[in-house]
N, C-alpha and C positions, 0 to 999 in steps of 0.2 A: 959226227951226226950233222946232217943238213938242217939248218934252221929254216922253217917254212915261213917266209914272208908272205906266202901265198894267199891266205884268206883275205887280207886287206888289199893286195894288189888285184885280186880277182874282183872283189866288190867294187873297187875303184873303176876297174875296166868295165864292169857290167853297168855301173850306175852313171859313170861320168865320161865314158869314152876314152879312158887313158890307154896308152899303147902297151900291149903285152911285150915282155922282154924275151919271149921265146916262142916257139911254134906250137906249143901244146895248148889245147883248149882248156878252159877253166875246169871242166869236169875231169879231164885227164890229169890235171895238176892235183886236184883234190883226191882222186882215186889213187894216184901214186903215193901221196903222203899218208893215206890211210893204212898202207902196208908197213910204214915205218914204226919203230918203237915210239910210243907216246905221240904218234902222228908227226914226229919230227920236231916237236916243241922242246926247247931246252930250258935251263934254269937261270939264264942270264937276266939281268935287269934290263928294262926297256925305257924308252921315253914315256912320259905321261900319256895316257890314252893310246899307247903303242905308236905315238907319233902320228895318229890319225884323227886329230881333233875335228877336222872338217867332215870326215866320214861319219863319226859319231853324231855330229850335229845333223847331217843329212838323213841319218837313220831315224831321227825324230822319236827317240825313246822318251816316253812321257816323263817330264821333270817332276821332282818332288820338292815340296816347300814346307817350312816349319809351321806349327800351329800353336797358338796359345789357348789351351783348353780350360774352360771355367771349372771343370771337374778335377783339375790337377790335385788339389789338396784332399778332396774326398777319396780319390783312388789311391793316393799315396798312403792315407790313413788306413785303408783296407789291406794294403800289401804288407802284412805282418807275418810272423811265424805261424804256420798252419794254413795260410792261404796258398792258393796255387795260381800262378800267372802264366799266361800264354802271350807270345809275341806273334803278331799276324799281319800280313799285308793282304788286303781285300781289294781286288781289281775287278771292274765291270766295264763292259763296252763291247766294241766289235773286236772279236778275237777269232781268227787272226785279223789284224788291221786291214782296212780296205780304203786306200787313198782315193779311190774313185767313188766312194759312197756318197749319195746325195740325200738319203733319208736319215734323219737323226732318231735317236732313241732317248726318251725322257726317263731317266732313272730316279727322278726325285721321289723321296719317300723316307723311310725310317729303317734304322738298324736297332734291334731290341734284343737284350739278353734275357734268358729265362731266370737268371739270378746273377748276383755279383755286380760288377761295374766295369766300365771301359774308358780308356783314355785315348784321345786322338793325338798321335805323335807327329804325323806328317800327312799332307795331302799329296796325291799323285795326279798329275795331269789337269788339275782344276783350272778353268779359265775364268777370268774376272767377269766376263759378260754373262755367263750362264750358270756358273757353278759356285756353291758356297755351302758351308755348314752353318746351321742356325744356332743361335745362342742356346746353351744347354742348361736344363733345370733338373734333369734326372741322371743319375750315374749309370743307369742301365739302358739309356735311350739316346740315340743320335738322330737328329733330323737334318736332312741335307737336300740340296737342289743340284742336279747334275744332268746335263744333256751331252750325249756322245754321238759322234757320227763316224769318222774314219778310224778313230783310235779309242782310247780307254781312259777312265778316271779311276780313282781309288783312294783308300785311306790306309795308313799304317796304324795299327791299334795295339795297345796293351790291355788285355782282358784279365781281370782278377776275380777268381772264384773264392769267395769267403766261406763257402760250405762244400769243399771238395769231397767230403765223405758222404754226401747225399746219394741216395740210390739212383736218382735221375741224373743223367749227364747234363752239363751246361751246354746250352744251344744258343746260337746267334741267328736271328731271323731278319731277313730283308723283306719289307713290304712296300710296294709302290704306293704313291700318294692316293691313288684311286682304289687301292686294295685288290686289284685284279691280278697282280703278279706277286708271288710269295716264294722265297727260297730260304730253306733252313739248313744250317750247318751244325753238325754235332762236332764239338771241338776235339773229341777223342779221335776222330777220323784224320786229324792233321798228322797224327803219328805215322801214318803210312805214306804221306806225301801230299802234294797240293790236291785240293778238291775243286771240281768244276760243276757248275749248274748251268744248264742250257736255257737261255731266255728267248730263243727263236730268232730267225732271220740273221744268223751269223753273230748274234750277241750272246755273251756268256758272262757269268760271274765266277771268279776264281779266287780261292783262299789258299795262302801258303804261309806256313809258320810252324811253330812247335811250342811245347811247354817249356817254360824257362828253366834253365839249369845254370845256377850261378857259377859252377866250376868250369864253364866252357863258353866260348864265343859262338854265336850263331846269327843268322840273318836271312836275307832273301837275295835273289838274283833275277833280273828280268832284262829282256832286250828283244833282238830281232833274230828270227830263225829263217834262213833263206835257202830254199831248195833250188839247186842248180839243175838237178835231174832227179828222177825217182829215187836213186840210191846214192846221191852225193850232194853235199851242201855245206854252208858255212853259217856261223852264228857269231854274234857279238852282244855285249851287254854291260850293264852297270851292276856292281855288287854293293849291297847295303848291309849295315849292321841291324841288330834287333830293333833299334829305334827308327830305322828307315833312312839313316844318314849314309850317303854314298861314301864308300871306303876304298873302292877300286874298280877295275874294269876287267873284262874277260873277252877273249876271242877264240874261235876254234873251228873245227871241221867235223862233219859227221857223214856217214855213208856205209855202204856194204863192202866188206873186204872180199877178196877172192874166195875165201873159205866159207862165205855166206853169212858171217857174223855182222850184225849191225852195230857199229861202234861209233864212239865220239871221243874226240881229243880236244884239248884246249890249253890255254895258259891264263892264269889269274895273277894280276899285278895290283899293287896298292895305288893310291891316287898320284903318287910321285913316280910310278913306274917300277918300284922295287918288286922283285920276284916274290910271289906268295905261294904259288903252286902250279903243278902240271895236272891237268884234268884227264882222266881216262875212265871210260865207262861204256855203257850200252844203251841203245834206245829201241823202242818197240813201236813200229809204225801202226800196228793194230790198235794200240791203246793210246797213241800219241804221248807216250811217257818216256822218261829216261831216268837212269840211276847211275851215278858215277862217284868216284872218290878223287881226292886231290892229294898229291904228294909234294912235300917240300924237299929241301936238300937232304933231310935226314930220313925221309920215308913217308909212310902214311900219315896224313894230318887231318883229313876231313872227308865228309860225304856230301853228296848232292842228290836231291830228288826233285824232278820237275815234270811239267807238262809243256808240250810244244804244239804250235799251230802253224803248219807249213804255209809258206807263201812263195810265189814265183818271182817276186822282186824283193829288194832289201827292205822296203817299208811294209810289205804285205804278208809278213810272217812274224811270229812272236813266240816267246816262251816265258814261263814264270816258274821259279824254283825256290827251294829252301836249301840252305847250306848249314853245316854245323861241324865244329871240330870233332875229331874222333872221340874225345873224352866225354862228349855229350851222350854217347850211345846212339841208337837209331831213333 
């Protein structure tokens, strides 16, 4: 089987003017690999970050940082037998990213639960000059300041529902500081995949996650989704666990096969480059969504569900997804 070094050589060529090693165009290379089993990706170990540390840096995937949350003890005390917990990444900003954007969007406001409590586990993309979470005094409320322009900010949360048997579902509501913009997320809807709320002018809020299942591992995946042509492109990203801690990287290709199927393939490695899985699935351009599974050397091991936002350059497209081991169920 031919191992496709292609996605990264293509991105390097497109972004940094590297020389191609053959006469094929980038689109032709991707199109050819789409016809191969698993897109040509193998199960071999790789260098960390696929040996493309500079490229991942240039992609400017929003970094995540640890948080010391004042509500840690309160939420831990709630998380007992009978309670129901959800692990979720909530991202807001310009999606897809627009590196040329000059107008910012002030997202400063609150996140409030209809019941239960939430713990901030990590911040995503927060910049010291404009972004912060305010000191917390209530377990069901987070106040924050956030201004985005070309990219996005976000929070990784653990939400604990101490009354899961109530008739009304638990909901998370974002409200801007002036009260003019409100988005509500029903946590039950996370079961079907990421949720998107349109905030206008290319800005969106996206939630990805799932109900906690202690018998399996799960988390999120996010990064850049780069369309080379209407039916061919590449993606790369960072894989995180349920707490939002980075645990690996992914690279892949997507596009339309000769038989008309819209497919995606890729490879998932841990932080040291050890093989974790080969990704195979389908995407839907009509709904900007994808669903895939990943296979390790023994066979089926997990599932992915995500949303993508196409971009014509490496930094101008993105995706957000959740992943889970097969033992988690759907």
